[in-house]
C-alpha positions as CSV (number, residue, x, y, z in Angstrom):
1,Q,-25.8,-2.6,-8.3
2,L,-25.9,1.1,-7.6
3,E,-29.3,0.8,-5.8
4,D,-28.0,-2.0,-3.7
5,A,-24.9,0.1,-2.8
6,F,-27.1,3.0,-1.8
7,S,-29.2,0.9,0.5
8,R,-26.1,-0.6,2.2
9,Q,-24.6,2.9,2.5
10,V,-27.6,4.0,4.7
11,G,-26.8,1.4,7.3
12,T,-23.0,1.6,7.2
13,G,-22.1,5.2,6.3
14,E,-19.3,3.9,4.0
15,R,-18.3,5.8,0.9
16,L,-20.3,4.7,-2.2
17,G,-17.2,4.0,-4.2
18,A,-15.8,1.6,-1.5
19,L,-19.1,-0.3,-1.4
20,L,-19.2,-0.7,-5.2
21,V,-15.6,-2.0,-5.1
22,K,-16.5,-4.5,-2.3
23,S,-19.4,-5.8,-4.3
24,G,-17.3,-6.3,-7.4
25,A,-19.3,-3.8,-9.5
26,T,-16.1,-1.8,-10.3
27,D,-12.5,-1.4,-9.3
28,E,-10.6,1.1,-7.2
29,E,-8.9,2.8,-10.3
30,A,-12.3,3.5,-11.9
31,V,-13.6,5.0,-8.7
32,A,-10.5,7.2,-8.4
33,R,-10.8,8.4,-12.0
34,C,-14.5,9.3,-11.4
35,L,-13.7,11.0,-8.1
36,S,-11.0,13.0,-10.0
37,H,-13.5,14.1,-12.6
38,Q,-16.2,14.9,-10.0
39,L,-13.9,17.1,-7.8
40,G,-11.8,18.6,-10.6
41,I,-8.6,17.2,-9.0
42,P,-5.9,15.5,-11.2
43,Y,-5.8,11.7,-11.2
44,Q,-2.5,9.9,-10.7
45,E,-2.4,6.4,-12.1
46,P,-0.3,3.6,-10.4
47,P,2.5,3.0,-9.8
48,L,3.0,6.2,-7.9
49,A,6.5,7.7,-8.3
50,T,7.9,9.5,-5.3
51,D,10.9,11.8,-4.8
52,P,13.1,10.8,-1.7
53,E,13.0,14.5,-0.7
54,A,9.2,14.5,-0.7
55,L,9.1,11.4,1.5
56,H,11.4,13.1,4.0
57,A,8.9,16.0,4.2
58,L,6.2,13.9,5.8
59,Q,6.4,11.6,8.8
60,P,5.5,7.9,7.9
61,E,3.0,7.8,10.7
62,L,0.9,10.6,9.2
63,A,1.2,9.2,5.7
64,K,-0.1,5.8,6.9
65,R,-2.8,7.2,9.1
66,G,-4.2,9.4,6.4
67,Q,-3.5,7.2,3.4
68,V,-1.5,9.9,1.7
69,L,1.8,9.8,-0.3
70,P,4.0,12.8,-0.9
71,L,5.1,12.8,-4.6
72,K,7.1,16.0,-5.1
73,V,8.2,18.9,-3.0
74,D,9.7,22.3,-3.4
75,Q,10.1,25.3,-1.0
76,R,6.5,26.3,-1.3
77,C,4.4,23.3,-2.3
78,L,4.0,19.5,-1.6
79,R,2.3,17.4,-4.2
80,L,0.3,14.8,-2.4
81,A,-1.5,11.7,-3.6
82,M,-4.7,11.1,-1.6
83,A,-7.1,8.1,-1.4
84,D,-9.6,10.5,0.1
85,P,-9.1,14.1,-1.1
86,L,-12.2,15.2,0.9
87,D,-10.4,14.5,4.2
88,L,-9.7,18.1,5.1
89,G,-8.4,17.1,8.6
90,I,-5.5,15.2,7.1
91,L,-4.9,18.0,4.6
92,D,-4.6,20.4,7.5
93,D,-2.3,18.0,9.4
94,V,0.0,17.6,6.4
95,Q,0.2,21.4,5.8
96,F,0.9,22.0,9.4
97,Q,3.7,19.4,9.6
98,C,5.5,20.2,6.3
99,G,4.9,24.0,6.4
100,R,4.0,24.1,2.7
101,R,0.9,24.5,0.6
102,V,-0.5,21.1,-0.4
103,E,-1.5,20.3,-4.0
104,A,-3.6,17.2,-3.9
105,V,-4.0,14.6,-6.6
106,V,-6.4,11.6,-6.5
107,A,-5.1,8.0,-6.4
108,S,-6.7,4.7,-5.5
109,P,-6.3,3.5,-2.0
110,G,-4.3,0.4,-3.2
111,A,-1.9,2.6,-5.2
112,V,-1.3,4.9,-2.2
113,L,-0.8,2.0,0.2
114,E,1.6,0.3,-2.2
115,G,3.5,3.6,-2.5
116,I,3.7,4.0,1.2
117,A,4.9,0.4,1.7
118,R,7.6,1.0,-1.0
119,G,8.6,4.5,0.1
120,Y,8.5,4.1,3.9
121,G,8.7,0.3,4.3
122,G,12.4,0.3,4.9
123,E,12.1,-2.5,7.4
124,F,11.0,-5.0,4.6
125,Q,14.1,-4.1,2.6
126,D,16.4,-4.3,5.6
127,L,15.1,-7.8,6.3
128,L,15.5,-8.8,2.6
129,D,19.1,-7.5,2.6
130,Q,19.9,-10.0,5.4
131,L,18.9,-13.0,3.3
132,P,22.0,-14.7,1.7
133,E,22.1,-14.2,-2.1
134,K,22.0,-18.0,-2.7
135,W,18.5,-18.0,-1.3
136,K,17.2,-15.4,-3.8
137,G,17.4,-17.5,-7.0
138,K,14.9,-19.9,-8.5
139,G,12.9,-22.3,-6.4
140,P,14.4,-25.6,-5.4
141,T,14.3,-28.7,-7.6
142,G,16.2,-31.7,-6.2
143,E,15.7,-33.3,-2.8
144,D,19.1,-31.9,-1.5
145,E,18.0,-28.3,-2.5
146,I,14.6,-28.8,-0.8
147,S,16.2,-30.1,2.3
148,S,18.6,-27.1,2.3
149,L,15.6,-24.7,1.9
150,E,13.8,-26.3,4.8
151,R,16.8,-25.7,7.0
152,A,17.1,-22.1,5.7
153,A,13.4,-21.5,6.6
154,R,14.3,-22.0,10.3
155,S,17.2,-19.5,10.2
156,A,17.0,-16.1,11.8
157,P,16.7,-13.9,8.7
158,V,13.7,-15.9,7.3
159,V,12.0,-16.1,10.7
160,K,12.3,-12.3,11.2
161,L,10.9,-11.7,7.7
162,V,7.9,-14.0,8.2
163,D,7.3,-12.4,11.7
164,H,7.4,-9.0,10.1
165,V,4.8,-9.9,7.4
166,L,2.5,-11.3,10.1
167,S,2.9,-8.6,12.7
168,R,2.5,-5.8,10.1
169,G,-0.7,-7.5,8.9
170,I,-2.0,-7.4,12.5
171,Q,-1.0,-3.7,12.8
172,E,-2.8,-2.9,9.6
173,E,-5.9,-4.8,10.8
174,A,-5.9,-7.1,7.8
175,S,-8.6,-9.7,7.8
176,D,-6.3,-12.1,5.9
177,I,-2.8,-12.3,4.4
178,H,-2.1,-13.8,0.9
179,I,1.4,-15.0,0.1
180,E,1.4,-16.0,-3.6
181,G,4.0,-17.1,-6.1
182,Q,3.9,-14.9,-9.3
183,G,6.6,-15.3,-11.9
184,G,10.0,-14.7,-10.2
185,E,8.7,-13.3,-7.0
186,I,6.4,-13.9,-4.0
187,R,3.6,-11.4,-3.8
188,V,2.4,-10.4,-0.3
189,R,-1.1,-8.9,-0.1
190,Y,-3.3,-7.9,2.8
191,R,-7.1,-7.8,2.7
192,L,-8.0,-4.4,4.1
193,D,-11.6,-3.3,4.2
194,G,-12.6,-6.2,2.0
195,V,-10.0,-5.3,-0.7
196,L,-6.7,-7.2,-1.4
197,R,-3.8,-4.7,-1.5
198,R,-0.2,-5.6,-2.4
199,V,2.3,-4.6,0.3
200,A,5.5,-6.3,-0.8
201,G,7.3,-8.4,-3.3
202,L,9.8,-11.0,-2.0
203,P,12.3,-13.3,-3.7
204,S,10.9,-16.6,-4.9
């Protein structure tokens, strides 16, 4: 598997870890832990906990572009989870914008993207808040409830929410969007660079 990944790397220039994940040989967390060991940078396991003050220290556009997530901040230092700690350009941009020394930790791309969606994805939450509470319970059972749900699906709050899921998928350049029932919620995942990444949890 490693030899196959090396041969494909020559033609694509992709990172070896990303190729191994795509082929199913390993997962993102294993790659992140190995990268942490190789570089001598701490590894941060998911879910990534962020301080609101740290989120305000960095513009959402830069966080999304660089796949970085601010975790903690004080007057002199910003602790930053990075999917690619070797991206010195993004490190310089973050230091310039926040005016602080950056302390990097390694996290998987999926964990960082989920943290960005949770920390900066206020639009998802705003749209969810517009849904009536009676729609946020268990799934429908009787014919009357199913008919009511069909009518609700045509209402403005639901249409806006679905539109946001689709348009954001386009913006993120997702190859496909998965909307799956799991327990008491609907899990929304985008396939980005061949890997499914969770971006939101919606009421069932």
